[in-house]
C-alpha positions, 0 to 999 in steps of 0.5 A: 952557674947562673941560677934562676935566683941570681938572675932574679936578683940581678933584675931586682938590683938593676930596677932599684938602681934605675927607679927613683926612691925617697932620697934620690932620683934613680938612674932613668931620671938622672940620665934624662937630666944629663941629657937635657944638660948635653950641650954637645947635642946643640951642634946638631940641633941648631942646624936641624932646627933651621932646616926644619924651619926653612922647609917650604911650608905655608903657615896653614900647612904648618898649623895643620901639622902642629894640630891647630885644628885639633886643639892640641898637637896631632904628632901623639895621634899620628904615631899610633899607626906605626907603633900600633902596627909594629906592636901588632906584628910582634904579636903575630910573630908568635902566631904560627901561619902568620907571616904574611899579615905580619909583613903587611903590618910592618909595611903599614907602619913604615907607610905612617912613620913618615907623616908621624915623623914630619909632624914631630920635627915641626913641633920640635923646631918650635921648642926650648934648648933643653927640649931640643936636646931630649927630641933630637935623641927621641927622633934618633931612637925612632929613626933607628926603629924605622930603619930596623923595620925596613931592614926586617921587611926586606929580610922577610921578603927574600925568605930570611925570616928569622933575621926579619924578626930579629930586626923587628925585635931590635926596632920595636926596642928602639921605638920603645925607648923612643916613645919613653923619652918622648914621654919625658919631652911631653910630660915632665918637659911639657913640651906640646901642653896648654900652658895656660890650663891652670889659668881659669883655675887659679883666678877667683870669680868676680871683677878684679881691679887693674888699676886706673884707666889713665895708666894704661898705655895707649897702643902698646902692650902692658903686663899687669897682674890679678892675684899673682897672675900675669895678664896682658893689657892692651888700650886702643885709640877708642879706648877699647881694652883687651885683657888676656892671659900674658904667658903664651899657651905654647910654651909660656912666652911673655906676650906683653913683650910681643908685637901688637898689629891688626888686633893681635898680638904675637909671642916674642918666643915662637911667634904664636898669634893671638886675637886680642879681642877674645885670645884665639890662636890665629896662627901656631905653633899655639894650639891652644887659645889664651884665657880672655877677660871681660872688661869694665870701667867704673869711676875711672878704674879698670876691673876685669872678670875671667870670661866663660863660655863662647868667645865674644869680642871684649869692648870697654863697659863704661859704668861711671858711678858719679 
C-alpha cells in the first residue's frame, strides 16, 4: 500500500540522486555532461546548422536577430511572450469560467513562439560543438511544447476541454525542461555571454608596456600580453597603433588569428567584426564590443592603458623623452 510517508520518502530519494553533493555532481549535472559529449547528435546538428546559416537573411537582419542592437542576445527576451502566456493559461485553467481567456493566451503564445525560435536558431548556428548538441535538445523540447499547445488549442476549440488541458500540461512540462536546458546552455556553457566582461576588472590601472615599437609588425595582427591577459596589437603604415582585447566577446575566439581589413578585425571562429580603433562590434554574432586601450610611445616603447568612457579613435601619442 502506497502511503503519504512512502511517497515523501521516494520524492526525497529522487531529489538526493538528482541534486549535486560535495562528493559528486548529481544526476542532473551528469546527464547534462553526457549530453554535451553526445556526438551522435552531430549527424543532425551539422546539416541543420548549415541550413540555418544558408537562410536568405541579410547581415543586418542577422545582427538584429542576434541582438546586436540590444547589446546582448534578444532570444531570452522573445521567449518571455510564449512562456508567460502559457504559464498564465495554466493558472486560468484552474479558474472556473476562464476557458476563453485561457484559449486566447495559448494562441498568443503560439504566435510568439515562431519569432522566439528564429532568434534562437540564428544564435545556435554560431556556437561550439558542445553547445550545438545541448541547444539542439533544447530546441526539440521547445518544439514538442509548441506541438502540444497547438494540439491543446485545437482540442479546446472543438469542445474537448479535458484533452486540451492535458495537452497543455504536457506542453508546459516540455517547455519547462527545455528552459532548464537553455539555462545550462546560457550560464554553464556561457553561450550568448560577453566573454570579455571580466577583462576591465583584471587589468590594473595605469600604463603597461607592450615592448619596443620596432618589434610590432606592420599591417598584421600581433598578440601581446598584459598581466597574463592577451591583447591584439595592429600597427598601420602611418604608425597608428590599435590595441583591443584579443579574446572575442562572442565566444572567446583569438582575434590575433583573424584577418585585418578596412580598419577592422574579423574573428576566425564565427566571423564577428570589430573596429580596431575602439573595439566596436561592427558585425555580429558578437553583441558586445571589445575592451580597447589608449596607446602612447615613450622612448620607442609602446605603452597602453585601458580606455574608459565613450569610445574614440586611438591615435599613437608620440611622447619621446630624449
